[in-house]
N, C-alpha and C positions, 0 to 999 in steps of 0.2 A: 370486391372492395366498395361497390356502390352503396351497400347497405350499412357501412360503418358510420357510427355516430360522428357528426361533424366536429364535436369537441374532443375527439380522441387525439392525444398527443402523438407526434411522429417526428423522427429525426429525418431531416431533408438535406442537410449539408454538412460535410466534414472536411477537415484538412489537418494533417500532421506534418511537421517539418523537423529536419535535423540539420543544424548548422555546423559544418566542419571548419576547422581552423585553416586559414590560408594566410601565408606570410605577407601577401601583397594587399590584403584588405583588413580592415578592423571588424571585429565581430559586432553584430547588431545587438542592441540591448533587449531585455525581455519584452518591453512594451512594443518595440518595433517588430519583434518576431510575432507577437500576438496580433498585431495589426496585419501583418502579412498572412498569417494563418486565417484570420477572420475574413479577409478579402478572398482567400482561396475557398473558404467554406461557402461564402455567398455565391461565388462563381460556380461551385459544385452543384448548387440547387438548380442551375440553368433557369433562373427566374429573377424578377426584380424584388427580391425579398427584403433588401436592405432597409427601406423606409418602414417596414412592418416590425422591425426589431425594437421592442419597447422594454426589454429587460436585458441587462448585461451582468453576468456572473463571472467574476475573476477568481481563480484559485490562488490562494496565498503563495507569494513568491519568496523563495529562500534567498536568491542570489542578488536581489536589488530591491530598493524601496522607492515607492512613488507616493506622493501625497494622496492622490485619488486615481488609482490605476483604471478603474472602470470609466470614470469621467474623462480622463485623458484619452483613453482608447475610443470612447464614443465620439469625442471631438474630432479625432483623426478620421473616423469612419463617416462623420457628417450626420450622426443620428442623435436624437434626444430621448433616451429611454426614460420611462417613469419610475423604473426600479433599477438600482445599481447595487451590487453586492460584492464585497471583498471579504473572503472567508477567513476564519481562524485556521490554524495549522492542522494538518492531518491528511494522510494519504487516502482516507475514506471520502474526502469531500467531493471529488468528481462524480462518483456515483450518487452520493447524497444530493448533490445539486441537480442531477438528472431527475431523481425522484421528486424533488421539490418543484422543478420546472414542469414536470408532467402534471402534478396536482394543480399548479397555478393555471396552466393552459386549459386543462379540463374544466376548471371553474370559471373560465372567461376572464381571468385577471390579466392575461397577456395575449398578444397576437403571435409573437415570435420571441424566443429566448436564445441569446448567444452565451455559451459557456466556453471560457477560454483560459489558458494558462501557459506559462513559459518559464524556462530556467536557462541562464547563460552562465554556468559556473566554470566550465572548461575555458571558454573564451576570455572570461574576466581574469582568471588566474594566469592564463598564457600572456595576456597583455601586460599584466603586472610583472610577470617574470621577465618579459622582454623589454620592460621600461617604456611601453607605448602609452600614449595619452589617448584615452577613449573619448569619443565625441558623444557621450551619453548625457541624458538630462541629469540635473543635480539629484543626488541621493537624498531621499526624504522619508521620514516615518509615515506610514499610512494614517490618515486622519480619522478614518472610520473602519471598524472591523465588525462584520456581521456574524453572529453566532456566539455560543457560550465559550468564554475563556476560563478554563478550569485547570488548576495545577495538576500535572499528569502523574505525579508520584508523591509519596509521603516522605517524611523526614528520615526515617530509617533507611529506605531504599536509596535516597539521595546520598546518605553518608557513605555508602559503598559504591558510589559512582554508577548507579543503575539508571541515571538520567541519560546515559549514552545508549542508544539502541544496540550498538555493537557489543555492549556488555550484557544486555538483557536477553536478546534472542538466543544466544548460546545456552542460557539457562533452560529455556524451553527445549532446546535441542537435546540436552543430556537427559531431561525428563522423558522426552519422546523415545530416546534410545533405550532407556531402561525399561520402559513400558513394552517396547517391541522385543526386548530380550536379546538384542544384538550385542556382540562384543564391540569395544571401541574400534578395533580394526575393521570388523565387518561393517559397522555402521558408516565409517568414512567411505568405504567402497560403495555402499548403498547411496550415500549422498552424491557421490560422483556420478553414479549411473542416473540418478534422478535429474541432476542438473545438466547432464549431457544432452538430455532431450530438449532442455531450454536453449542451450547453446546452438543446437542444430536448427531450431526454429528461428533464432535470431540471425543466424548466418544467411537465411533466405529472405529475411524481411527487409524491404527497401529502405526503411527509415531507422534500422537498428544502428546503434552507436558502434557496437563491435560485431564484425562479421566472421569472427574466428570460431570455427566449429570445434570447440574443445572436446576432447574425449573425456571419459570418466576419470582416467588416470591423470590427465592434465588438470582436472578440477580438484581432486582430493589428495594427490601425492604432494609431499612437501619438497619444494625446490627454492632456490634463491628468488625466483620470480613469483613463487606461489607459497609464501610462508604463512604460518598461522598469524592471523590478526588477533582474534580472541578464540581460544580453543572452545569447541571443536571446529571452528570455521577457518578455512584457508581464505586467502585474498579473493579467489575466484568464486567463493560462495557468498560474498558480500555484495549488497546493492552498490551500483556505481552511480554516485550522484554527480560525478565530474563530467557532465554532459551539457550540450546546448540543444534544447528541443522545445517545440511549441505545438499547441493544438488549438482547434476551434471546432465547436459542435453547434449546429443550428437546429433548434426544435420549433415546431409550430403545431397547429391543429390540422386535421384532415380537411376541414372546411376552408381554412386559410390556404393550405397547400393547393387545393383544387382551384381556388380563386386566383392564386398567383400563377397557376399553370406549371407547378413543379412536376416533372415527369415521374410517374409512379414507380419506375425502376429505381428511382433515388430514395424511395420511402423505406425506412426501417423503423419498426415499432419497439419502444420499450414496453415489454409485455407485462412486467411485474418488477417491483422493487421494494426493498425493506432495509431498515437500518436500526441497529441496536448496539449498545455498549457492553463490553465484558465487565465483570467485577473490576472496578476502576483501578485499584492498586494491585500491582502484581503480587506482592507478598501476602495479599488477603484473598487470593483466588483459591478455591478448594482443590483444584487440580491444575498443575502447571503444563500439562501436555494436551489440553483440549480447549475448545472454544464453544461455549454454550451460545454465545451471541451469533456466531456464524451458523450454527445448527438451526437456531430458531429463525433467523433472518432468511436463511436459505429456504426453509419450509414455507415461510410467508410469501416470499417472492415467487416461488414455484406455484403456490396455491393461487395467487393472483393471476399468474400466467396460464393457469389451468393446464399445467404440465406436470408430469412426473420426472424424477431425475433421469430415468432411463430414456426419456424423449429428448434430452439435451445432447447435442452433437459434439460439443467441445466447451472447454472452460478457459478462463484466464484467472487463475488463482494468484492472489497477491503474493509476490515473491521477493520481498526485501531480503529475506534469509530463508534457507531451506525449511526451518521450523514453521514459518508462516504457511508455506505450501502444504506441509503435512497436516497441520492443524485444520486448514481449510478443507483439504481432501477428506480427512476423517470426519469432520463435522458434517459435511454434506452427505457422507455415506458412499463416497467413491472408493472402490476397492483398489488395493495397490497394483493389481494386475489389469486394471481397466485400460483398454487400448485407446480410449478417447484422449485427445490432447489436453494437457493441463495449462498450457499457455498459448496465446494467440500471437504474442509479440516476440517471445524469447526471454521475457522477464527483466527485472530490474538490474540483474548482474550483467547482462549481455546486451539486451535491447537498449537499456539505459534506465536510470532511476532519477528522473527530473523532479526531485523534491516531492511536493504534495501532488504533482500533476500527472504522475505515471498512468493512473487509471483512465484518464482521458484518451491516452494512446491505446489502451486496451479496448475501450468502447469503440473508438474509431476503427480499430482493426476488426472488431466484431462486425461493425456496419459494413465495412468493405468486403468481408468474407460473405456476409449474407447477401449482399448485392450480387456477388458472383455466383452464389449457390443459394437461391431463394428458399430451398427446403430446410436450410440449417436453422437451428435454434441454439443460441449460445448463452452461457452464464458467466458473469464477471463478478469477482469479489474485490472489495476495496478495504483497506485497513489503515488505521492511524495509531500513532504513538507506539505502545508496547503490546501489539495485538489487542488494543483496548477499544478503539472505535471501529465499527464495521458497517459496511453497506454491501448489498447484493443486488444485481440487476440481471434481468432475463431479456433477451433480444431476439426478434424474429421478423419475418416478412409480413405476418398477419397479426393484428392486435388481439388481445384477450377481450372477452366481453365484459370482464370485471372492471368496475370503475376504480380509479385511483383514490377517490375520496372515501371509499369503503375499506381501503386497505392500508391507510397511513397512520393509524393509531396504534402505537407500540407500547402504550402505558402498562398494560397488564404483563406483557412479555418481559419488559424491562424490570418491573417490580419482582418478577419471579427470579430473574438472574441476580438482581441485587440482594435478594433474600438469602443467597448462598454465601455472602461475604463473611470471611473469617474475622475474628478479633484482630486488632492491630498487632503487627509483629513486635515482639519484645525487644526493647532497646538495649536493656542490660540483662544478658542471659547467662545462666550458669547450670552445668550438669551435662547429662548425656543428650546428644543431638543426632537424629537420623537424617542423613542427607537426602533431599528430594531432587535437587538440581545443583549444578555448579558450572563455573566457567573459569578459564585461566587466560589472563591477558599476556600478550607477547610483545617484546620490543622489536624494533626494526632489524636488530641483529638475529632475530629468530629465537631468542632465549625467552623462556617463561619468566614473568615478572611478579605477578600476584594472582591469587585466586579468590573467588567469592562463592559461598555456598548458601543456599536456602534450605531450611529443614525444620523438623519438628522436635520439640523437647519432649521429655517423658510425660509431661502433663498435658500434651496435645496442643501446645501453643507454638505458633510459627515464630522463627527468628531468622536473622541474616548474620553472617559472620565472614570475616576474612579467613583464608586457609593459613594456618601457621605452619609454614614449610619453606625450606631453602630451595634453591634452583634445581638441584638434583631431584629432590622429592617432588617438586612440581612437575618435572619431566615424567616421573613415575606415574603421577596422577593423570597424565595424558594417555597413558597406556593401560590404565586399570579403571574399572568402573567404580566410581565413588558413590553413585546413587545407591541407597540402601545401606551404606556403611554407617557405623555408629562411632562418633568421636566425642571428645570432651570439649565443651565450649565454655569460655570464660570471658567476662568483660574486663577490659583493661582501662581503668580510669584515666591514666595518663594519655592514652590514645583515643579515648572515648569511642571505642569500637569493640565488638565481640571478636574473639579469635577461636578458631576451631582446630583442634589437634586430632589427626587421624593416624593411627598406627596400622599399617597394612601387614 
């Protein structure tokens, strides 16, 4: 390590926390949890790094609002950073921030960077439910947000309630199922087996929200406790945002770490990183079962790390829903029977899905595992919106010789992805439509309520439509593969929506 460039970025301190509900105490607010996590990360470095922190990056918070979260946190820590960032929304942002921090550190813009985030959704809801008055700061809208604020979906998608991720990811799932050639019944069992691995990992993770080692049957079989939320996903296949969790990651340079005396056993290197967007609007993506952005970002991150996929010992694939895991796995080129772990935490369904901040937990878990086994090299994927925004990171005990500045221009790759964008989905459709993907929402009573399909018209134009079907017919659609089926679609002016009739 003596020959490493002094400007090489390195992670030197980490801390992740899970706050569980106690009836005799009030839950701490997100800012207080971030403060606690940041102090833990500073302590983890076994050095006096605190005065060196000159950049604070805070991941966008779902559960509460502060006028200036980075500034208020800095004040509590007693530091005066020259750069403060509060991000836009997106689960991709933790890995994106690591990439940006590494570039800034390498170029001498900062001495040390603190990346932190927290959510207190469970505690907040429980306090409201029990009529407790929280001693939290006054809720305020953030005064400044760093990053591009971009509308995540178009007018047609919004008309069919695809602004809800729980309605969109099931569309990807049915497209993946049809591509794999599995029957609906076989695919549900397949998803149960896939997520059983995640639940097993979570059951052993000290910071996991759920320690229940669910079996495949527990995950995919329909029960009163595990009903369909949106078909084909049961409750235990959905991300659990109802958690209280916080993180802090401290990065610096090799030169600064040596100067501060950070023990080398604490050092873990971001070896490579990349970030790209998918075709932005779901209904304009050429294929609903794959991710070109993950594929290309994965290649770029591995190239910077000077590693092949076969040299990676484990992964944390973003797991808000099973379709995200499968798209990430397939895009990276990991085979279905690959024995390497696909999660380091247990995933968003079981470890916990704290809003935009989950991937900080994945990165910290990677750091902790590498410290315990220095030969390991781990890869993390991060995802935002509707499998739209992606970031990939590779971590290990030794740095790559490649410079971050030479690997952070994604203009050409992004242009190539954007060039595959289909024309806008037809708002008023008529004629034969071939289903490419569909989903069916369910009520709390377990009964199907309505369905949405995406498909192609005979002229090759994409459209979106509600399924024209009663409750019994919708039940039949949960047992039969609709992808590939042809129905008649028509626009109803009074409802301002397309409706698809399929006769089985």
